[in-house]
C-alpha positions as CSV (number, residue, x, y, z in Angstrom):
1,M,0.1,-0.1,-0.4
2,V,1.1,3.2,-0.9
3,N,0.1,6.5,0.8
4,A,0.7,10.6,0.0
5,S,0.1,13.6,1.6
6,F,0.5,16.8,0.5
7,K,0.3,19.4,2.6
8,A,0.2,23.7,1.8
9,R,0.6,25.8,4.4
10,Y,-0.2,30.0,4.4
11,E,0.8,32.9,6.5
12,P,0.0,36.8,5.2
13,E,4.0,36.7,5.2
14,T,5.1,33.5,4.4
15,A,3.2,30.2,2.0
16,A,5.2,26.9,2.7
17,A,3.8,23.4,1.4
18,G,5.5,19.4,1.4
19,V,5.0,16.5,0.3
20,I,5.4,12.9,2.7
21,L,5.2,9.4,0.1
22,A,4.8,6.4,2.3
23,V,5.0,2.7,1.6
24,K,4.1,-0.4,3.8
25,P,5.4,-3.4,3.0
26,G,4.3,-5.5,6.0
27,D,4.5,-4.5,10.1
28,F,6.7,-1.6,8.6
29,K,6.4,1.8,7.3
30,L,8.9,3.5,5.0
31,K,8.5,7.0,4.5
32,A,10.3,9.7,2.1
33,S,9.5,13.6,2.5
34,V,10.1,17.1,0.4
35,T,9.3,20.6,1.6
36,D,9.4,23.2,-0.9
37,A,12.8,24.2,0.1
38,T,14.3,20.9,-1.9
39,F,12.7,22.5,-4.7
40,V,12.5,26.6,-4.8
41,K,15.9,26.9,-5.6
42,G,16.6,24.4,-8.1
43,P,16.6,20.1,-6.5
44,S,18.8,20.0,-3.5
45,L,18.5,18.5,-0.3
46,N,17.3,20.7,1.8
47,G,13.9,19.2,3.1
48,L,14.6,15.9,2.4
49,S,13.5,13.1,5.7
50,L,13.8,9.6,5.2
51,G,12.2,7.3,7.4
52,V,11.4,3.9,8.9
53,E,8.8,3.2,11.5
54,K,7.1,0.1,13.2
55,P,3.2,1.9,14.4
56,G,3.6,1.4,18.5
57,F,7.0,0.3,18.1
58,F,9.8,2.9,16.9
59,I,10.8,5.6,14.4
60,V,13.4,6.6,13.0
61,D,13.7,9.8,10.9
62,Y,16.7,10.9,8.8
63,N,17.6,14.5,7.6
64,V,19.4,14.2,4.4
65,A,20.8,17.7,4.7
66,K,22.0,18.3,8.0
67,S,22.5,14.4,8.2
68,D,20.8,14.4,11.8
69,F,18.8,11.0,13.2
70,R,15.9,11.5,14.8
71,F,15.2,8.4,16.9
72,Q,11.5,7.4,18.7
73,F,10.6,4.3,20.9
74,M,7.6,3.9,22.4
75,N,6.3,1.0,25.1
76,T,2.8,0.5,26.6
77,V,2.8,-0.9,29.9
78,R,0.1,-1.9,32.8
79,V,0.2,0.1,36.1
80,A,-3.1,-1.2,38.5
81,E,-4.4,-2.8,35.4
82,K,-4.2,0.9,33.6
83,P,-2.2,1.3,30.7
84,L,1.2,3.8,30.8
85,K,2.3,4.8,27.6
86,L,6.5,5.4,27.8
87,T,8.3,7.4,24.9
88,Y,12.3,8.2,24.5
89,I,13.3,10.6,21.8
90,H,16.3,11.1,21.4
91,R,18.1,13.8,18.7
92,K,21.3,13.1,17.4
93,G,22.1,16.9,16.2
94,D,22.0,18.6,19.4
95,G,22.0,15.8,21.3
96,T,18.3,16.1,23.4
97,T,16.5,13.3,24.9
98,I,13.0,13.8,25.8
99,L,11.3,11.1,28.1
100,E,7.1,11.5,27.7
101,G,4.3,9.2,29.6
102,D,0.7,8.9,29.2
103,F,-1.1,7.4,32.4
104,V,-4.6,6.6,30.8
105,F,-6.9,6.2,33.9
106,N,-10.5,5.8,32.0
107,A,-11.9,7.0,28.7
108,S,-12.8,10.4,30.1
109,N,-8.9,11.2,32.3
110,K,-5.5,11.1,31.8
111,V,-2.3,12.5,33.1
112,S,0.5,13.3,30.7
113,A,4.3,14.8,31.6
114,N,7.3,15.5,29.3
115,H,10.8,15.9,30.6
116,V,13.9,16.9,28.7
117,L,16.9,15.2,29.9
118,G,19.9,17.2,31.8
119,T,17.2,20.3,31.8
120,N,14.2,21.9,34.3
121,S,12.2,21.8,31.3
122,T,9.3,20.0,32.8
123,K,5.3,19.6,31.7
124,V,2.5,18.2,33.1
125,K,-0.9,17.8,31.9
126,Y,-4.6,16.7,32.6
127,T,-7.1,15.7,30.1
128,Y,-10.7,15.8,30.7
129,V,-12.8,14.6,27.9
130,H,-17.0,15.1,29.2
131,G,-19.5,13.5,27.2
132,G,-17.2,12.4,24.6
133,L,-17.4,15.3,22.7
134,T,-15.7,18.2,25.0
135,T,-12.3,18.2,26.1
136,F,-10.5,19.9,29.0
137,E,-6.1,20.0,29.4
138,P,-4.6,22.2,31.5
139,S,-1.2,21.7,31.8
140,Y,1.4,23.1,34.1
141,D,5.1,24.1,32.5
142,F,7.7,23.9,35.5
143,K,10.1,26.2,33.5
144,K,8.0,29.1,32.7
145,N,6.6,28.3,35.9
146,A,3.3,28.8,34.0
147,W,-0.1,27.7,33.1
148,D,-1.7,26.5,30.0
149,F,-5.8,26.1,29.3
150,S,-7.1,24.6,26.2
151,V,-10.4,23.8,25.7
152,S,-12.0,22.2,22.8
153,H,-15.0,20.7,21.3
154,Q,-16.0,18.5,18.8
155,A,-18.7,20.4,16.4
156,Y,-19.4,17.8,13.9
157,E,-18.3,14.4,13.1
158,D,-15.3,15.6,11.7
159,D,-14.8,19.1,12.9
160,V,-13.1,20.7,16.0
161,L,-13.1,23.9,17.4
162,K,-10.4,24.4,19.8
163,A,-9.1,27.5,22.2
164,T,-5.7,27.7,23.7
165,Y,-4.2,29.9,26.3
166,Q,-0.8,30.1,27.9
167,T,-0.2,32.7,30.9
168,S,3.1,33.0,30.2
169,S,2.8,34.8,27.0
170,K,-0.4,36.1,27.3
171,D,-1.2,34.1,24.0
172,L,-4.9,33.4,23.3
173,F,-5.7,30.9,20.1
174,F,-8.9,29.8,18.5
175,E,-8.5,27.2,16.0
176,W,-10.9,25.2,13.8
177,S,-9.9,21.9,12.6
178,R,-11.1,19.4,10.5
179,N,-10.1,15.7,10.0
180,S,-11.5,14.0,7.0
181,K,-10.9,11.4,4.1
182,I,-14.6,12.2,2.0
183,K,-14.6,15.8,3.1
184,G,-10.9,16.8,3.2
185,S,-8.7,18.1,6.0
186,F,-7.3,21.6,6.8
187,K,-6.9,23.7,9.7
188,I,-7.5,27.7,10.9
189,L,-5.7,29.2,13.3
190,A,-6.2,32.7,14.5
191,S,-4.4,34.2,17.5
192,V,-3.9,37.6,19.4
193,N,-1.1,38.4,22.3
194,L,-3.4,40.2,25.2
195,A,-0.7,41.9,26.5
196,E,0.2,44.0,23.7
197,E,-1.5,47.1,23.3
198,R,-2.9,46.9,19.7
199,K,-4.2,43.5,19.7
200,N,-4.0,42.2,15.8
201,P,-4.5,38.7,15.4
202,R,-2.4,36.9,13.7
203,L,-4.1,33.9,11.3
204,M,-2.2,30.6,9.6
205,A,-4.1,27.9,7.0
206,E,-3.1,25.5,6.4
207,T,-4.5,22.4,4.4
208,T,-3.7,18.7,3.4
209,W,-4.5,16.2,0.5
210,D,-4.4,12.3,1.5
211,L,-4.3,9.9,-1.6
212,E,-4.3,5.9,-1.1
213,A,-3.0,3.5,-3.8
């Protein structure tokens, strides 16, 4: 099976595009992706990435231009008969190692944690799903000593409306996204900084087309 995905992103001052091609031989997925940087000044290795993935177990990505590897390993263990999902991420280029964990209490409650080894960068997030349609996600960043809050609602079968507020930067985000094989996928994001005297909104639109053969 071959999957191709084309993504375009537009902002008032910039625009970008990329293509991801994936092939599934057996339990593995082989990926190749390019961005507009690969072609904008003639064919080059800029923006070219290669990868191999075994869903649920590991992902290895290689940035060709930067000769940089990214390793990700996943596993799930049972704690008190409940799933604890563990993720290990390492970027060879800058030596960053990230540990992530998701503890699922039930279908409505989950706690997530993220820590960058060797730093004080730690984030904790609580996720509560109400009625299967509305999600509340307060999170705390220990490095910034600040809270973030988001609430999202599934308005229709494929559409989600989301609002996020970051207390450290006083940024407020509104997002409308759709993920549908029939109607297509897109995301429209508007943001404003409440600390600015002139609260000029910033806009971003992103659309994705998926093909399968």
